[in-house]
C-alpha positions, 0 to 999 in steps of 0.5 A: 873911551867914547860914549854918548850922553843923551840930551836930558843927561846933559841938561842935568849936568849943566844944571849941577855944574853950569860953569864947567865943560861936560867932562870936568862937570862929570868929574865933579859930579863923580868926586861929590857922589863918592864923597857923599857915599864915603861920608855915609859909610864913615857915619855908619862905622862911627855909629857902630863904634859908639854902640859897641865901644870898639872897632870893627876889628875888636868886635870880630876879634872878641867874638861879639856875635857869638857872645850875643848868641848870634842874635838877629840884631847883632848879626845885622849890625855886624854885616852893616858894619863890615859893609861900611868899613869895606866901603870906606876902603873902596871909596877912599881908593875911588876918590884917589883915582878920581882926584888923580885924573884932575 
């Protein structure tokens, strides 16, 4: 696949990865951004595990949302937690695909 990269984007890439060609620089930037997002999702997962003293699977299996009367805070935590855990799975897959291209 071929695509055009603007001169400004090229300058940014060269600033971020000055010792690499454009292709490997983009590859490196994608890998770093994926790792950053993965770390954020893992941090969110750990935060909720500490808060509730269980994993997301346990949280869902024990009906914590229902036990707390479907409170806005618990519902919101559940949604954020679920999104983080899903993100971990997705981003691990993305990272494997990026690393496979090296």
